[in-house]
C-alpha positions, 0 to 999 in steps of 0.5 A: 454579915455586912449589908453589901454581902446581904444585897449580893445574896438577895440579888436574883437574875433570870436569863433569856435568849429571846427572838425578835418581837417577843412578849414577856408575861411576868407576875410580881409583887412588893415584899414590903409595905410602902416600897415598890417591887421592881424588875429590871431588864438588861441587855449587853448595852445596859439597862433598857427597861423596868416593871414595877409592883406595889401590891403586897397581897397578890402578884401584879401582872405585867406585860413587856415587849422586846422587839430586838431579841437577843440575850437579856437579863431580868434582875431583881432584889428578892428582899424587895420583890417576889417574882412568881411566874415569868414566861415569853412567847412570840405572838406571830407564831405562838399557836405553833410554838407555845410559851417558854417558861423562864421562872417559877418557884418552889410554891408553884413549880410543876412536878418533874415527870419525864415520862408522864403522859397526862396533861398538866399545867406548866405551873400552879394549880389546875381543876376543871376543863373549860372551853374544850373544842376544836378551833382553827383546826386544832384542839384547844383546852382551857382549864381552871387555873391559879398560877402562884401556888398549888392550892385553889385561889382566885381563878384564871383560865389556863390554855393549851393547844394540841394536834392530837389531844395528847401532846399539848403546847402551853399557851399564855394565860387566857382569862383573868380575874377582874381588877377588883378581885385581883386588888382584893384577895379576900374576895375569892372568886374569879373566872370560873368554869364555862365553855367555848364556841367557834365564832360563826361570822369569822375566825376565832372563838367566843367563851362563856364563863361564870364570874364569881365574887364572894359576898357580891350583892345580889349575885355572887355568880353571874355569866360573862362572855368574851371573844378572841380573834387570835385564839390566844388572848381574850377581849373585854368580857361582857355580862350576858346573865346578870341574875338567876331566873326569878321564882325558882327558889335557887341558892346562889349557885348559878354557874358553869355555862355550857353552850351548844346548838340545839336540834331547833338550830338555836343556841342553848346554854345549860347552867348548874344550880340548887333549888328547894327541890334538889340540884338542878340544871337550868336551860337557856336559849338565844336566837342571836346567831353569834350567841352574844346576847338575847338569852332567855330562860326556858326552864329546869332541864333536870332535877336531882335529889339523890345522894344528898347532892347540893348543886349539880355543876359542870353540865354538858349535853351533846348528840350521841348517835346521829345528827343533832337535827334528827328526832331520833337522835340520842343525846347524852346529858352529863353533870356532877353531883356536888357534895354527893355521897353514895352511902353504900360505897362511901364514894363522893362527888359522883358524875352521871350520864343520862342518855335520851332525847332532847327536843330543844326544850326538854330532855326525855331520859331513856337510861342513865349510868355512872360516867366513872365508878372511880369518880376521879373523872370530875367536871367532865366536858365534851364537844362534837369534834365533827361528828365524834363526841370527844371529852376530858375531865379533871383527874381529881375529886373535891373529896380529896382535894381541898382549898388549903392543901397543895394538890398538883393535878392532871387531866384524864386521858381524852375520851370518845363517847359512843352508844352501843348495845343499850349503854354509853361507852367512853373508851380512850381516843384511838390516838392513845395507842401512839403513846406505846413506846415498846412492849414489856411483856407478852407472856409472863403476866398472863401466866401469873408471874410478876412483871417489873415496870420500868417507870410509872407510864404503862398500859396493860391490856388483857382479855378473859376466856369468858365475860365475868371470870374473876381475877385480881391484878395486884399493882405494887405501889410504895404508898397504897395497896392498889389492885383491879379486881373482878368478882361476883360483886363486880369490877373494882379498883382497890385503893387503900391506905394503911389506917384509913377507911377507903371507899369502895370504887366499884362498878356493881354487877359488871361482868367485862371480858376485855380489860384495858388499864393505863397507869401514870404517875399519880393515876390509874384509868381502867377501861373495861369492854371498850369503855362500857365500864370506866374507873379513874382514880387519882393516886396521891403523890408521884411514886410509880407502880413498881410491878404487876401480877395477875392472879386467876384460875388456870385458862381464865386469861387468854392473853396479856400485853404490857407496854411502856408508854411515853408522851 
């Protein structure tokens, strides 16, 4: 083929119709050593701008402002330049309108799921929720993110905003790795997990996060903080904790700062780590009303040695049944057991919830329970929305995910946290009922007939004549044997693949009466007795459940309803 023809084949054009005063974010890299990558901007009047890249290993991030608006073209030669992501937004109203994605590629494009209702990133990889909270009157969700592929890599913070925790608008990338990490992809790390608080002296937020840099001496993980006045762009990050506390026998794990107000009015920070004793949660506090500095080490809040756990990670702590200043208020302490394994069931990376009393210095446990028997509600983070605790988790688990495999994931349904009858309840938020599009069935499932499901987005609700009455809900899926079962052993999600040994995803001894199940493309969430027992399981791939059939003795199921859901 002549060179001219090849050049024409390698020319790429991205079209955009822009309002005035638009900002573009573009990631590009050079394909050939010694030759700059470039992307040019054209309007009806010809070329009016260009962005360049010299990095051949990682994508360079470029910002370009278009003040006049109108139709433009972004042109580049794919033999010389690779473009990973391009999107635009208008800073004046981005919180109301979000970003508009112009370009992704097959390596980082999101799955096309028309009726899917779980939160997913607009492109790239996602794991832990970060900085979950209500700021400026709206719920905000930050999350661990890598834009340029569907595998874990150098971490950024993605960002989205909502009005109801269910329908989200994607916002510009919020936190970026340091320039050193961006230039040296062999030093994997970046802006790891953390939390956010409202600024006490004006509009905006302060975020806290761990900066990870592999092989950095003496600390691979340090704690950073940054502020944002406009709620969509972060200022310069500063170090607030440059090293681990001395004399505690800690490994290099020192991460996931969770910041909240304590009962004594001081800011508290939890951090996950590992010591000679086992996995630990470290407690810091600050008298600085802005939480910008002055952090001092208080001690180990919790030590856990079960299930061969290494580090504890993603801790969070919040009042559960009263004002945070009352000594009688129960608090809930939630944390992930990294690399844990329950030998009896084969489940890995469990998440625990301990309920008790927190006096600002120590935590006195009353009882504990697993947060989720399905284990795919990991890195759970919660905050106080007024006087209501609300949380969300990563709908996945490092037992299945890997740093080298494509793994598009979602967040769980948001959940409220309540104390009732001596237990922690984590039902879905009340607004989840607004996902119901129309009823698919009100009689056939209860009578044992097969109910065909039109797509992958479904809610199933049924009640039993008496608590603990046995049943088997068979869910027809093309790739896995899937069922929800209640028997003498307890409530379980049966998730089995041919030729593989599956863990037993079970809430042992559970005897619920009311079962509520949410199905989506790639996931199942089970809420029993208003969240007393909860099981979340990711299903590999995006094939929908095709039908449901409920097997039970005559008279056991009093009623059952199936709804089609839509976002």
